[in-house]
N, C-alpha and C positions, 0 to 999 in steps of 0.2 A: 470433497477434496481433503487431502491430508495436509498438515502444515508443511511437510516436505514438498508436496506438489505445488503449494502456493509459493514457497521459496523459489522453486525452479521456474515457475511462471514469471515471477518478478525478475529473476536473473536473466530471463530471456529478453528483457527490455534492452539489455546490452550496456547498462550503466553500472558504476559501482553501487552496491546496495548492502544494507545491513539491517538486522532486526533492532528496532527501537531507537538506538542512537550509537554514534561513534564515540569512543573515548575522547575526553577533552583534548583538544589540539591534535587529534589524529584523523579528523575528517579528510577525505580526499579532496582534490580540487573540484569545484563545481563543473558540471552538473553531477548530482548523485540522487539516490533514492533511499528513503527510510520506510520501513513497513512495520506494522504491529497490530495486535488485537486489543483495542481499548476496552471492550466490554462484550457481553453476550446477551442474547435474547432467546434463550433455549425454549424448545417446545417440550412440554412435560405431559406425561400420561402415566396412569397407574402409579402415582406417587414417586416418579423418577424422571430423570431427563431422558426423553425418548429420542430427540434429535438435537444435537449440539449446533447452535447457530451463533457464530461469532461475528461481531463487527470487525471489519478489516480496514485499516487506514493505510494508504500508500501515499507518501509525500515525495513529490518531485521538487528538488531545489535547483535553481539556476541563477546565474548572474544577471542575465537579461531575459526578457520575455522570449520563450523558445516554442513557437507554434509547432515546429516539426517534431520536437521531443514530446510535446503533449500528444500529438497525433500518434507517435510511436507507442506511447503508454496506452492510449485509448484503443489502438489496433490490437495490442496484445490482450487487453481485457475483453474486447469485442470478440476476438477469435476464440476465447475461452468461454464465450456466452455468459459473461458476468455483467450484471446490472450495476452501474456505478453513477454517482453524482460527484461533482467537483466544486471546490471553492478555491479561489485564488487570493493570496495575500502577499503584499510586499512587506518584508521585514526590514525596517529602517536601520536598526542597530547593526544588522549583518550585511546590509546592502545586497539583498538577494530576494528572489521570488520564491514563494512556496505555493505549489499547486497540490491541494489535498484531494485525493480520490477516496470516496467513502463507499464501502460495499458491505454486504452481508454474505457470509459464506457458510455452507453446510459442511461441518467438519466430521469426517469419517476416519477413524483410526488416528494414530499418532504419527 
């Protein structure tokens, strides 16, 4: 996948979304999605990166526990044949839930 295809996939969830973070005090009302590439685990051969493999984090933020929204995110990821794991956290300071989906994606092109 290309980063553009990943962006389009995340947009297909149907919630406001952005890469990495919203500017301070400009986040939309909950729920929304943040996505980013926190690191890579590339496959190397012949002294070069043969296949770019990036970690992809997709964070769903909600005011309340939203099983239906989680199911929507998971359906989009499943339809794209993406293997994912998730971690849920309640952020006390912000009074909201964060559901983190962790994936690895093969990046082809820009």
